[in-house]
C-alpha positions as CSV (number, residue, x, y, z in Angstrom):
1,M,117.5,114.2,86.4
2,D,119.0,116.9,88.2
3,P,122.5,117.7,86.6
4,P,125.4,115.7,87.4
5,T,127.6,119.2,88.6
6,T,125.3,119.7,91.5
7,T,127.5,117.5,94.1
8,A,128.0,116.5,97.5
9,P,131.1,115.1,98.6
10,V,130.6,111.9,100.6
11,Q,130.7,111.4,104.2
12,N,131.7,107.9,105.6
13,D,128.4,106.6,106.0
14,S,130.0,104.2,109.2
15,A,132.2,102.1,109.3
16,S,130.3,99.0,107.0
17,D,129.9,101.7,104.1
18,S,133.8,102.4,104.7
19,A,134.1,99.1,102.8
20,W,132.6,100.6,100.1
21,S,136.0,103.4,99.4
22,W,137.3,102.1,97.0
23,W,134.6,103.0,94.3
24,P,133.2,107.0,93.9
25,S,133.9,109.5,96.2
26,W,131.0,111.2,95.3
27,R,127.3,111.2,94.8
28,P,124.5,113.6,93.4
29,T,122.4,114.6,96.0
30,S,122.4,117.0,98.8
31,M,119.6,118.5,101.9
32,S,119.2,121.0,99.0
33,L,118.6,118.8,96.0
34,L,115.9,116.8,98.1
35,K,114.2,120.0,99.3
36,T,114.2,120.7,95.0
37,A,112.9,117.5,94.4
38,E,109.9,117.4,97.4
39,S,109.1,121.4,96.4
40,K,107.9,119.7,92.9
41,I,105.5,117.3,94.2
42,L,104.0,119.7,97.0
43,A,103.2,122.1,95.1
44,C,100.5,119.6,94.1
45,I,98.7,120.3,97.5
46,Q,95.4,122.6,96.6
47,N,94.8,122.4,99.8
48,D,96.2,124.9,102.3
49,L,99.5,123.9,103.4
50,W,101.7,124.9,106.2
51,A,105.3,123.3,105.7
52,R,108.4,124.4,108.7
53,F,110.8,122.3,110.6
54,V,109.4,121.3,114.7
55,T,111.9,121.2,116.4
56,L,112.2,119.0,119.7
57,P,113.4,119.6,123.6
58,N,117.1,118.2,122.6
59,Q,117.5,120.6,119.2
60,D,116.9,117.6,116.8
61,R,114.4,118.9,114.0
62,I,110.6,117.2,112.5
63,W,110.3,118.3,109.2
64,T,105.8,118.2,109.6
65,L,102.9,119.4,107.1
66,T,99.8,120.4,108.1
67,L,97.4,120.6,105.9
68,T,93.4,122.4,106.3
69,N,91.0,122.1,103.8
70,K,90.0,126.2,102.8
71,A,86.8,125.6,101.8
72,A,86.1,124.1,105.1
73,H,87.5,126.7,107.6
74,K,84.3,129.1,108.6
75,E,82.5,125.0,108.8
76,P,81.3,124.4,112.0
77,G,82.8,121.3,114.0
78,Q,85.9,121.5,111.4
79,A,88.2,122.6,114.1
80,T,87.8,120.7,116.8
81,R,87.8,117.2,115.1
82,T,91.1,115.4,115.6
83,P,93.5,115.2,113.5
84,L,94.9,112.7,111.6
85,V,98.9,111.9,111.4
86,M,100.7,109.9,108.3
87,V,103.7,108.0,109.9
88,H,105.7,106.9,106.5
89,G,107.5,103.6,105.8
90,F,111.5,103.1,105.5
91,G,113.5,104.9,103.5
92,G,110.1,107.0,102.6
93,G,109.1,110.7,103.3
94,V,105.8,113.3,103.2
95,G,105.8,113.8,100.2
96,L,105.5,109.7,98.7
97,W,101.9,110.5,100.5
98,I,100.7,113.7,98.2
99,R,98.0,111.3,96.2
100,N,96.4,111.2,99.9
101,L,97.0,114.1,101.1
102,D,94.4,117.2,99.6
103,A,91.8,113.5,100.0
104,L,92.2,113.1,103.7
105,S,92.4,116.6,104.9
106,Q,88.9,117.6,103.6
107,S,87.2,117.1,106.7
108,R,90.0,117.3,109.1
109,P,93.6,118.3,110.2
110,V,96.2,116.5,108.2
111,Y,99.4,115.9,109.7
112,A,102.4,114.2,108.1
113,F,106.3,113.6,109.3
114,D,109.4,113.0,107.7
115,L,110.7,110.4,110.9
116,L,113.4,111.3,112.8
117,G,116.3,110.5,110.5
118,F,114.7,110.4,107.6
119,G,114.2,112.1,104.9
120,R,114.2,116.0,106.0
121,S,114.2,115.7,109.5
122,S,118.0,115.7,111.6
123,R,119.8,112.0,111.5
124,P,121.2,112.1,114.4
125,T,123.3,108.9,116.2
126,F,120.8,105.9,116.6
127,P,121.9,103.4,119.3
128,K,122.8,99.8,117.9
129,D,120.4,98.1,119.9
130,A,117.3,96.9,118.7
131,A,115.2,99.0,121.6
132,K,117.3,101.3,122.9
133,A,117.0,102.3,119.0
134,E,113.2,102.1,118.4
135,E,112.6,103.9,122.2
136,Q,114.5,106.8,120.2
137,F,111.8,107.0,118.0
138,V,109.1,106.1,119.8
139,T,110.3,109.5,122.2
140,S,109.8,111.6,119.3
141,I,107.3,111.5,117.9
142,E,105.8,111.8,121.1
143,Q,108.2,115.0,121.6
144,W,107.1,116.0,118.8
145,R,103.2,115.6,119.4
146,Q,104.7,117.7,122.2
147,S,105.9,120.9,120.6
148,V,102.6,120.3,118.5
149,G,100.1,121.1,120.5
150,L,97.7,118.3,119.5
151,E,96.0,116.7,123.3
152,N,95.2,113.0,120.8
153,M,95.3,112.1,117.6
154,I,93.9,109.3,115.0
155,L,97.9,107.7,114.1
156,L,97.8,106.5,110.7
157,G,101.5,104.8,110.2
158,H,102.7,102.2,107.1
159,S,104.9,99.4,107.5
160,L,107.8,100.2,109.9
161,G,105.5,103.3,110.2
162,G,103.6,100.6,112.0
163,Y,105.3,99.6,114.3
164,L,106.3,102.7,115.2
165,A,102.6,103.7,115.6
166,T,101.4,101.0,117.2
167,S,104.9,100.3,119.7
168,Y,103.9,104.6,120.2
169,A,100.5,104.1,120.9
170,I,101.0,101.0,123.2
171,Q,102.8,103.7,125.3
172,Y,100.6,107.1,125.2
173,P,97.2,105.0,124.7
174,S,95.7,108.6,125.6
175,R,97.2,110.4,123.0
176,V,96.0,107.7,120.3
177,S,92.0,107.7,119.2
178,H,92.5,105.3,116.4
179,L,95.1,103.1,115.6
180,I,95.3,102.1,111.4
181,L,98.2,100.2,110.7
182,V,99.0,99.5,106.8
183,D,100.7,96.9,105.5
184,P,102.9,97.4,108.9
185,W,106.3,96.0,109.2
186,G,107.6,94.1,111.5
187,F,104.8,91.8,113.2
188,P,105.0,87.8,112.9
189,E,107.9,86.5,114.9
190,R,110.5,84.7,112.8
191,L,109.7,81.5,113.4
192,Q,113.4,79.5,114.8
193,T,114.4,76.1,113.1
194,N,116.0,73.0,114.4
195,T,116.8,70.3,112.2
196,E,119.1,68.7,115.0
197,A,118.2,65.2,117.0
198,G,115.2,64.3,113.7
199,Q,113.4,67.6,114.6
200,R,111.2,69.1,111.8
201,T,112.3,72.5,110.2
202,E,109.4,75.3,110.9
203,V,109.7,77.9,108.1
204,V,107.4,80.9,108.1
205,K,105.8,80.5,104.4
206,R,105.1,84.9,102.8
207,P,104.6,85.9,99.5
208,T,107.3,86.1,97.2
209,L,109.3,89.2,97.6
210,P,110.0,92.1,95.3
211,R,113.4,91.9,93.1
212,W,114.6,95.0,94.5
213,V,113.9,93.9,98.4
214,K,115.7,90.6,97.2
215,A,118.7,93.0,96.0
216,V,118.6,95.0,99.3
217,A,118.1,92.4,101.5
218,A,121.7,91.1,100.0
219,V,123.3,93.4,101.9
220,V,121.7,94.2,104.5
221,S,123.4,92.1,107.0
222,L,126.7,93.6,106.0
223,F,126.1,96.8,105.2
224,N,123.4,99.6,106.4
225,P,120.1,98.2,104.5
226,L,120.7,101.0,101.6
227,A,123.9,101.6,101.6
228,V,124.3,100.4,98.4
229,I,122.6,103.4,96.9
230,R,125.6,105.6,98.3
231,A,128.2,103.5,97.5
232,A,127.3,103.7,93.6
233,G,127.9,107.6,93.4
234,P,127.2,108.8,90.2
235,W,125.1,106.2,89.0
236,G,123.0,106.1,92.4
237,P,120.3,107.9,90.7
238,G,120.4,105.3,88.2
239,L,120.2,102.0,90.3
240,V,117.3,103.9,92.3
241,N,115.1,103.3,88.5
242,R,116.1,100.1,88.3
243,F,115.2,99.1,91.3
244,R,111.9,100.8,91.7
245,P,110.4,101.6,88.0
246,D,106.5,101.2,90.3
247,F,107.2,104.7,92.0
248,K,107.9,106.0,88.6
249,S,103.8,104.1,87.7
250,K,102.6,104.5,90.1
251,F,103.2,108.9,90.3
252,E,103.4,109.2,86.4
253,D,99.5,110.7,86.5
254,L,100.8,113.1,88.3
255,F,104.8,113.6,87.2
256,D,106.2,112.7,83.6
257,D,109.2,112.7,84.4
258,D,111.6,110.9,87.4
259,T,110.4,113.3,90.1
260,M,109.3,110.8,92.5
261,T,112.0,107.7,91.7
262,Q,114.6,111.6,92.5
263,Y,113.4,112.3,95.6
264,I,113.4,108.7,97.0
265,Y,117.2,108.6,95.6
266,H,117.5,112.2,97.5
267,C,115.8,111.5,100.7
268,N,118.0,107.9,101.0
269,A,121.5,109.3,100.0
270,Q,122.0,111.4,103.3
271,T,124.8,109.8,105.6
272,P,122.2,107.6,106.6
273,S,120.5,107.5,110.5
274,G,117.2,106.0,110.6
275,E,118.2,102.9,108.7
276,V,120.8,102.5,110.9
277,G,118.5,102.5,113.9
278,F,116.2,100.4,111.0
279,R,118.9,98.2,111.2
280,A,119.6,97.8,114.7
281,M,115.5,97.0,115.0
282,S,115.7,94.4,112.5
283,E,117.5,90.6,111.5
284,S,116.6,91.4,107.8
285,L,113.8,93.6,105.6
286,G,111.2,91.0,106.2
287,W,111.5,90.4,110.2
288,A,111.8,92.7,113.9
289,K,114.1,91.4,116.7
290,R,111.0,92.3,118.8
291,P,108.0,90.9,116.9
292,M,104.5,93.3,117.7
293,L,103.0,89.8,117.9
294,Q,105.0,89.5,120.8
295,R,103.4,93.1,122.5
296,V,100.5,93.8,120.3
297,H,98.5,92.4,123.1
298,L,99.5,95.5,125.3
299,L,97.8,97.6,123.3
300,P,94.3,98.5,125.7
301,H,90.9,97.7,124.2
302,S,90.1,100.9,124.0
303,I,91.9,102.1,121.2
304,P,90.3,101.2,117.7
305,L,92.3,100.2,115.3
306,T,92.4,99.0,112.0
307,M,94.7,97.0,110.3
308,L,94.5,97.7,106.5
309,Y,96.7,95.4,103.5
310,G,97.7,95.1,100.3
311,E,96.6,92.3,98.1
312,W,99.6,91.6,96.4
313,S,102.1,93.1,98.9
314,W,104.9,91.2,100.5
315,V,104.2,91.9,103.7
316,D,102.2,88.6,105.6
317,N,98.9,89.8,106.3
318,S,97.8,86.5,108.0
319,S,99.8,88.5,111.1
320,G,96.1,90.6,110.9
321,D,94.0,87.7,111.8
322,T,96.4,86.8,114.9
323,V,96.2,90.4,116.2
324,L,92.7,89.6,116.1
325,Q,92.5,87.0,117.8
326,L,94.9,88.0,120.6
327,R,92.5,91.4,121.0
328,D,89.4,88.8,121.5
329,Q,86.7,91.7,122.0
330,A,88.2,95.1,121.3
331,P,87.5,96.9,118.9
332,T,89.7,96.0,115.7
333,R,89.2,95.3,111.3
334,V,91.6,93.7,108.9
335,M,91.3,94.9,105.7
336,V,92.3,93.9,102.0
337,I,92.6,96.5,99.6
338,N,92.4,94.9,96.3
339,K,94.9,95.4,93.7
340,A,97.7,96.9,96.3
341,S,100.7,95.9,96.1
342,H,102.8,97.0,99.8
343,H,102.0,100.9,99.2
344,V,98.6,100.8,99.6
345,Y,98.4,104.8,99.4
346,A,99.6,104.6,95.7
347,D,98.6,101.5,94.3
348,Q,94.9,102.5,95.5
349,P,94.7,105.6,96.5
350,E,91.2,106.9,96.1
351,E,90.5,103.4,98.1
352,F,92.7,103.8,100.6
353,N,91.4,107.4,100.7
354,R,87.9,105.8,101.3
355,V,88.4,103.7,104.1
356,V,91.0,106.3,105.7
357,Q,88.0,108.6,105.6
358,N,85.5,106.3,106.8
359,I,87.8,105.6,110.1
360,C,88.4,109.3,110.8
361,S,83.9,109.8,110.9
362,S,84.0,107.0,112.8
363,V,86.0,108.8,115.6
364,N,83.6,111.9,114.8
C-alpha cells in the first residue's frame, strides 16, 4: 500500500458528496499515485506498447494504449488487419485488461483507452440529462477515433463500455467492423410495477447481486456512486480491499500484493466525472434510464454482433436472447463463458482471449 504520508486534499465532488464534510478531510490519492500503480501493471506487457494522451478538439485528453506484436511486424498483412479497440466498464481503466492485451495483440494492433471521466483521462463536467451525458461519452469516442486515425475497428466494450460501444455503433456504423459486448450494462428495461386496481405487480428477475454491488447501490440514489470511497478518507484503500477482494484474487498470479486494488482505488478516488455521467444515465446501478433494448434494432444488420456473458455474472443474460430476436436475420451470437462472473476477461482470460481472437479472425 502507498504510504499514507503521500496525500492530496479532498476537493468537493459535488453538492451530494459535500454531505460527507464531517468525515476526514483528505484521502491518500493523486493522479501521480494512479500513474505509479498503473505503471506497475503495464510492466507485465511483453509486446510493444505505446502509451500516451490523445488530445481531443476541445482539449480533453484520453489516456490511450496501443499494442503491437514485435515478432509480427514483418508478417505480411499484420499492419492492415482491423484493429481491436477495447472499452472498459464503470470505475475501470486500461490496467484491468492486463490479462488480455498481449494475447489479443498477437496478430493485430490493439487499442485500449480510459473513458472520458475515468482513469487517467480528463475529468470534465457531465450534464445531468441522461441523453446528453451519453452523447458526451459517445462523441468523445468518435473524436478519439478521428484523432488516432482509425478508419474502422473491431469494437469491444465491457459493462458500461458495452452500452456506450452499442450507442457508438448505432451512430457511427461505418466505423465498426464487428461489435463485441462483454456482460453489457444497461440493456434490459425495468418494468414499472403497478398494484392499483388489483393489477398484478411484475418483477424482472435477475441473478443475486454481489455484496459490493448492493453496498454501492445503497448510496447511489443519494450520492455519486463511488462517493463512499472518497468520503472514507484514509480508510478508502482498505474499503476497496474489503468490498472488492476479488480484484486481488483475479490477478494474484501476477501480483502478490494489493497492486490491483490500489489501482482500482486510485482510479475512483479522484474528483468524480465519468461517474457523474453514469449516474445521470442510470436509475440505479443495474438499470439504464434509456435501456439499450429499446434502440438495439437501430444497429445496422451489416454489423456482426457477439455478446459474451459470464455464467455467474449478476448481469441478466436474457437480454442477449432478446437481442437475437430483435436482430432476426442479422449476424448475432450470444455466448456464455463458463465459471466467469461479471469480469469475464479476468475470470477466464484464456477462454475469453480465444473467443475474441476467433471473432477478430473472422473479420480479417
